[in-house]
C-alpha positions in Angstrom: 71.0 10.8 -112.9 67.5 12.3 -113.1 65.8 12.3 -116.4 66.2 15.5 -118.4 63.2 14.7 -120.7 60.9 17.6 -120.9 57.3 17.6 -122.1 55.4 20.4 -123.7 52.0 21.3 -122.3 50.4 23.7 -124.8 47.7 24.9 -122.3 50.3 26.6 -120.0 53.0 27.2 -122.7 55.9 26.0 -120.5 58.1 23.0 -120.2 57.1 20.4 -117.7 59.2 17.7 -116.1 58.2 14.1 -116.7 56.8 13.8 -113.1 54.7 16.9 -113.5 53.4 15.7 -116.8 52.4 12.3 -115.5 50.7 13.8 -112.4 48.6 16.2 -114.6 47.7 13.4 -117.0 46.5 11.3 -114.1 44.5 14.2 -112.7 42.9 14.7 -116.1 42.1 11.0 -116.5 40.5 10.9 -113.0 38.4 14.0 -113.9 37.2 12.4 -117.2 36.4 9.1 -115.4 34.4 10.9 -112.8 32.4 12.8 -115.4 31.9 9.6 -117.3 30.6 7.7 -114.3 28.4 10.6 -113.3 26.8 10.7 -116.8 26.4 6.9 -116.8 24.1 7.2 -113.9 21.6 8.8 -116.3 21.9 6.0 -118.8 18.9 3.8 -119.4 18.9 0.4 -121.1 17.1 -2.7 -122.1 18.8 -6.1 -121.8 17.4 -9.3 -123.2 19.2 -12.6 -122.6 18.1 -15.7 -124.6 20.2 -18.2 -122.6 19.0 -21.6 -123.6 16.5 -23.5 -125.8 13.8 -23.8 -123.1 12.0 -21.4 -120.8 14.6 -19.1 -119.1 12.9 -17.1 -116.4 14.2 -14.0 -114.5 12.4 -14.4 -111.2 13.7 -11.6 -108.9 16.3 -8.9 -108.4 17.9 -6.7 -105.8 20.0 -3.5 -106.0 22.6 -1.7 -104.0 24.4 1.6 -104.8 26.3 0.3 -107.8 25.0 -3.2 -108.8 22.0 -5.2 -109.8 21.7 -8.8 -108.7 19.4 -11.0 -111.0 18.0 -14.4 -109.9 16.3 -17.0 -112.0 17.1 -20.0 -114.2 18.4 -21.0 -117.6 18.2 -24.0 -119.9 21.7 -23.9 -121.3 22.1 -27.6 -120.5 19.0 -28.7 -122.4 15.4 -27.7 -123.0 14.3 -30.0 -120.2 17.2 -29.5 -117.7 16.8 -26.1 -115.9 19.6 -24.8 -113.7 19.8 -21.9 -111.2 21.3 -18.7 -112.6 22.5 -15.6 -110.7 24.0 -12.5 -112.4 25.7 -9.4 -111.1 25.5 -6.4 -113.4 26.5 -2.7 -113.2 23.5 -0.5 -112.5 25.0 2.2 -114.7 24.9 0.3 -118.0 23.8 -3.3 -117.3 27.0 -4.9 -118.2 28.2 -8.0 -116.3 30.6 -7.6 -113.4 33.4 -10.1 -114.4 34.9 -10.4 -110.9 31.6 -12.1 -109.8 31.3 -15.8 -110.3 32.4 -16.9 -113.8 32.4 -13.6 -115.8 29.5 -12.1 -113.8 27.4 -15.3 -113.7 26.8 -18.2 -111.3 25.1 -21.3 -112.6 24.2 -24.0 -110.1 22.7 -27.4 -111.2 21.9 -29.2 -107.9 19.4 -31.9 -108.9 20.2 -34.9 -111.1 16.5 -35.3 -111.9 15.9 -34.1 -115.4 12.4 -33.2 -116.6 10.6 -30.3 -118.3 8.8 -29.8 -114.9 12.1 -29.6 -113.0 12.4 -25.8 -113.1 15.5 -25.5 -110.8 15.9 -21.9 -110.1 17.0 -19.0 -107.8 13.7 -17.5 -106.8 14.5 -14.7 -104.4 17.5 -12.6 -103.5 18.0 -10.5 -100.4 21.2 -8.7 -99.6 23.2 -6.8 -96.9 26.6 -5.0 -97.2 28.5 -8.3 -97.4 26.3 -11.1 -98.5 23.6 -12.4 -100.8 20.8 -14.7 -99.4 19.1 -16.7 -102.1 15.8 -18.7 -101.9 15.9 -21.6 -104.4 14.1 -24.7 -105.4 14.8 -28.0 -107.1 13.1 -31.4 -107.6 14.0 -34.8 -106.3 11.3 -36.4 -108.5 8.3 -35.3 -110.5 6.2 -34.5 -107.4 8.9 -33.8 -104.8 9.8 -30.1 -104.8 12.5 -29.0 -102.3 13.3 -25.7 -100.7 17.0 -24.5 -100.7 18.6 -21.5 -99.2 22.1 -20.2 -100.1 24.4 -17.5 -98.7 27.0 -16.1 -101.0 29.7 -13.4 -100.8 28.4 -10.3 -102.4 31.7 -9.4 -104.1 32.7 -12.7 -105.8 29.6 -14.9 -105.3 31.4 -17.6 -103.4 29.3 -19.8 -101.0 29.8 -18.9 -97.3 30.8 -22.1 -95.6 29.7 -21.1 -92.1 26.1 -21.0 -93.3 24.3 -24.3 -93.3 26.4 -27.0 -94.9 29.1 -25.2 -96.9 26.8 -22.3 -97.7 23.6 -24.3 -98.4 20.5 -25.3 -96.5 18.2 -28.0 -98.0 14.7 -28.3 -96.5 12.4 -31.1 -97.8 9.3 -30.6 -95.8 7.3 -33.4 -97.5 7.2 -35.7 -100.5 4.9 -33.2 -102.2 5.5 -29.9 -104.2 6.5 -27.6 -101.3 6.7 -24.0 -102.6 8.9 -21.2 -101.5 7.3 -18.0 -102.6 8.8 -15.2 -100.5 11.8 -14.1 -98.5 12.6 -11.0 -96.4 15.4 -10.0 -94.1 16.4 -7.7 -91.3 19.7 -7.1 -89.6 20.0 -10.5 -88.1 17.4 -12.8 -89.5 15.8 -14.3 -92.6 12.1 -14.9 -93.0 11.2 -17.5 -95.7 7.6 -18.2 -96.6 5.5 -20.3 -98.9 3.7 -23.6 -98.3 4.4 -27.3 -97.3 2.4 -30.4 -98.1 2.9 -32.2 -94.8 -0.9 -32.6 -94.2 -1.4 -33.8 -97.8 -2.5 -30.4 -99.1 -0.7 -27.1 -99.1 -0.5 -25.2 -95.8 1.0 -21.8 -94.8 4.6 -22.1 -93.8 7.1 -19.4 -92.5 10.6 -20.0 -91.1 12.8 -17.6 -89.2 16.5 -18.3 -89.5 19.7 -16.8 -88.3 21.5 -14.9 -91.1 24.9 -15.9 -89.7 24.6 -19.7 -89.8 21.0 -20.4 -91.1 19.9 -22.1 -87.9 16.2 -21.9 -87.0 15.3 -19.3 -84.3 13.4 -21.5 -81.9 12.0 -18.6 -79.8 9.8 -18.0 -82.9 6.7 -20.2 -82.4 8.7 -22.6 -80.3 10.6 -24.3 -83.2 11.3 -21.4 -85.6 8.4 -22.4 -87.9 4.9 -21.0 -88.3 2.3 -23.3 -90.0 -1.4 -23.0 -90.5 -3.6 -25.3 -92.5 -6.8 -23.2 -93.2 -8.6 -25.6 -95.7 -8.5 -29.0 -97.2 -7.4 -27.5 -100.5 -4.1 -25.7 -101.1 -3.2 -22.7 -98.9 -0.2 -20.6 -99.7 1.7 -17.5 -98.7 2.7 -15.6 -101.8 4.5 -12.7 -100.3 5.5 -11.1 -97.0 6.8 -7.8 -95.6 8.4 -7.0 -92.3 8.9 -4.0 -90.0 10.5 -3.6 -86.6 8.1 -5.9 -84.8 5.8 -7.7 -87.3 5.5 -10.0 -90.3 2.8 -9.2 -92.7 2.0 -12.3 -94.8 -0.4 -12.4 -97.7 -1.7 -15.1 -100.0 -4.7 -17.3 -100.3 -6.5 -20.1 -98.5 -8.5 -22.8 -100.4 -11.9 -22.0 -98.8 -14.6 -20.9 -101.3 -12.3 -22.2 -104.0 -9.7 -19.7 -103.2 -9.8 -16.4 -101.3 -7.5 -13.5 -100.1 -5.8 -14.2 -96.8 -3.8 -11.6 -94.8 -2.0 -12.3 -91.5 -0.2 -10.0 -89.1 2.3 -12.0 -87.0 4.6 -11.0 -84.2 8.2 -11.2 -85.5 9.6 -12.5 -82.2 6.9 -14.9 -80.9 5.2 -16.0 -84.0 1.8 -15.1 -82.5 -1.0 -13.4 -84.3 -1.4 -9.7 -83.5 -5.0 -9.7 -82.2 -5.7 -6.0 -82.8 -5.3 -6.5 -86.5 -8.4 -7.6 -88.5 -10.2 -10.5 -86.8 -7.6 -11.7 -84.2 -4.7 -11.1 -86.6 -6.4 -12.3 -89.8 -8.3 -10.7 -92.7 -10.1 -12.8 -95.2 -11.8 -11.6 -98.4 -13.9 -13.7 -100.7 -14.8 -12.0 -104.0 -16.0 -15.0 -106.1 -16.2 -18.8 -106.2 -13.0 -19.0 -108.1 -9.3 -18.9 -107.2 -8.8 -15.3 -105.9 -5.3 -14.5 -104.7 -3.4 -11.7 -103.0 0.0 -11.8 -104.7 2.0 -9.0 -103.3 2.5 -6.6 -100.4 4.7 -3.5 -99.7 4.5 -1.4 -96.6 5.5 2.0 -95.3 5.4 3.4 -91.7 1.6 3.5 -91.6 0.0 1.5 -94.4 0.2 -1.7 -96.3 -0.4 -1.8 -100.1 -1.7 -5.1 -101.5 -2.3 -6.3 -105.0 -3.8 -9.4 -106.4 -6.6 -10.8 -108.5 -10.3 -11.5 -108.2 -12.8 -13.0 -110.6 -15.9 -11.4 -112.2 -19.2 -13.4 -112.2 -17.4 -16.6 -111.4 -15.8 -16.5 -114.9 -12.2 -17.0 -116.1 -11.8 -13.2 -116.1 -9.3 -12.3 -113.5 -9.0 -8.5 -112.6 -6.4 -6.5 -110.9 -7.2 -5.4 -107.3 -5.1 -2.9 -105.3 -5.8 -2.2 -101.6 -4.5 0.3 -99.0 -4.9 -0.8 -95.4 -4.0 0.6 -92.0 -0.9 -1.2 -90.8 -2.1 -1.4 -87.2 -5.8 -2.4 -87.6 -6.0 -3.6 -91.2 -8.9 -1.3 -92.0 -9.2 0.0 -95.6 -8.1 3.6 -96.1 -11.3 5.1 -97.6 -9.3 8.0 -99.2 -7.5 5.6 -101.5 -9.4 4.6 -104.7 -13.0 3.8 -103.9 -13.3 3.2 -100.1 -9.7 1.9 -100.0 -9.4 -0.3 -103.1 -9.1 -0.1 -106.9 -10.5 -2.8 -109.2 -9.3 -2.9 -112.8 -11.1 -4.9 -115.5 -8.4 -5.1 -118.2 -9.7 -7.9 -120.5 -12.0 -10.9 -120.6 -9.1 -13.3 -119.7 -6.4 -13.5 -117.0 -4.6 -10.4 -115.9 -2.1 -10.4 -113.0 -0.3 -7.8 -110.9 2.8 -9.6 -109.7 5.1 -7.1 -108.0 5.2 -3.6 -106.5 7.6 -1.1 -104.9 7.2 2.2 -103.1 9.2 5.4 -103.9 8.3 8.6 -102.0 4.6 9.3 -102.6 4.2 6.8 -105.3 3.6 3.1 -105.8 4.8 1.2 -108.9 3.0 -2.0 -109.8 4.1 -4.4 -112.5 2.5 -7.5 -114.0 0.7 -8.4 -117.2 -2.6 -8.1 -118.9 -4.2 -10.1 -121.7 -4.7 -8.5 -125.1 -8.5 -8.4 -125.6 -9.6 -11.3 -127.6 -6.7 -13.6 -126.7 -5.9 -15.6 -123.5 -2.5 -16.4 -125.0 -1.1 -12.9 -125.9 -0.1 -11.2 -122.7 1.8 -7.9 -122.4 3.9 -6.1 -119.7 2.0 -3.7 -117.6 3.5 -1.1 -115.3 1.4 1.4 -113.3 2.5 4.4 -111.3 0.0 5.6 -108.7 -0.2 8.2 -105.9 -0.2 6.4 -102.6 -2.5 9.0 -101.0 -5.5 8.5 -103.3 -4.5 5.8 -105.8 -4.7 8.1 -108.8 -2.4 7.5 -111.8 0.6 9.8 -112.0 0.1 11.3 -115.4 3.6 12.2 -116.4 4.7 8.5 -116.1 4.3 6.6 -119.4 0.9 7.5 -121.0 -1.3 8.9 -118.2 0.5 6.8 -115.6 0.7 3.5 -117.5 3.2 1.7 -119.6 2.1 -1.3 -121.7 4.4 -3.2 -123.9 3.4 -6.2 -126.0 6.8 -7.7 -126.9 5.5 -10.9 -128.5 2.2 -12.6 -129.3 2.7 -15.0 -126.4 2.9 -14.8 -122.6 5.2 -12.0 -121.6 5.6 -11.5 -117.8 6.8 -8.6 -115.7 7.9 -10.3 -112.5 9.9 -7.9 -110.4 10.2 -4.1 -110.0 12.5 -1.9 -107.8 13.6 1.8 -107.7 16.4 4.0 -106.6 16.6 7.7 -106.5 16.5 8.2 -110.3 15.4 5.0 -112.1 12.9 2.2 -112.0 14.3 -1.3 -112.8 11.8 -3.9 -114.2 12.6 -7.6 -114.7 10.8 -10.5 -116.2 10.5 -12.4 -119.4 9.4 -12.0 -123.0 8.9 -14.6 -125.8 10.3 -12.7 -128.7 12.4 -15.7 -129.6 9.6 -18.2 -129.2 10.9 -19.5 -125.8 11.0 -17.4 -122.6 14.1 -15.2 -122.3 15.3 -12.8 -119.6 14.4 -9.2 -119.9 15.7 -6.3 -117.8 14.7 -2.6 -118.3 16.1 0.5 -116.7 13.8 3.5 -117.1 13.6 7.0 -115.7 11.7 7.2 -112.4 9.6 10.2 -113.2 8.6 9.6 -116.8 9.1 5.9 -117.4 11.1 6.6 -120.5 14.3 4.9 -121.6 
């Protein structure tokens, strides 16, 4: 017997059957949810996460259409026992995605070695439609730092057993402090870069690995590994970018106490591209101190570099931004002053640490020192036009956002954009120790 219950809908002033009523309620709920989700895309936020009693560092992030993936470490175990930490959050409002890991969080403590120096951490995150690829580090002992690569399911964070050994590859190049500083990916391969201490000092190191199983691609430089030892001091790659055919690696070599070093390398053979710079290499020496190129982003025609140089061989490190032709490496003289911008920000250390491109603009994030103090550092975010390097005035205050969250060393370590927002990640020391900090701001104005 069909139900004879009737429901009054005041909007149409007639009696509805139960089925009609439920269908209309469902339609109304779906409409409200759609409006809510649409409006949430314009929500900005700030998230600070004081996770442990030691230094918790948010190192890197990636985004897709709906989510943010945050990589770093926490000290929840103890002040001197750092563990890897990965979070998945909604882009809309920054809340954790509870179906990922344990309530939106994955914590991974690989090493049994416990020391204040053992900053075990997720350092880099790359993604595709189905998986996360994570560059990590841990220590075997005080001086033995080890590379680690993980592949995880993007939906729930589970390790993918077909990659490496049960989802993990461990690479101990030497008994020294081997550094992994950068990772990039294309459809089929991972490119991991940093340094190794095989010769007793740091040398440039790039690996090309298959994304499916993590195996080295031996057609690249005969064994899947590119290495170059440019000096008797420490040489390191700090970042890399890739396009269809080439790897663009930037960092420093130890000659002249540290100088900018830029290489263009064939992505398939591992050979230098001889038409770029001087046989595939550009070297810039600005001082007799440790000058470094920290970061690179590229578009179809140009590379945009940022790093530091020193003034008058002093401890004053200044921001330097360059725009170079992707094919030849020559500076674009229409950008800044003859292709570069130098920024003297204070008498102490100042570092640009990350950048991202969006349409006709470049966003650069890092920190600067408050004048008069080498301890008090603030977040610094710049928005510049990529054609001439000029500040974009409607962003922040005349193209610049500065935030001094604490009287200590606040660091802005990662930046990324989508169509409407800029996401900025790093640390502040409001609580006395380093804590994670994530900001979502409007792309045009930088407001939140």
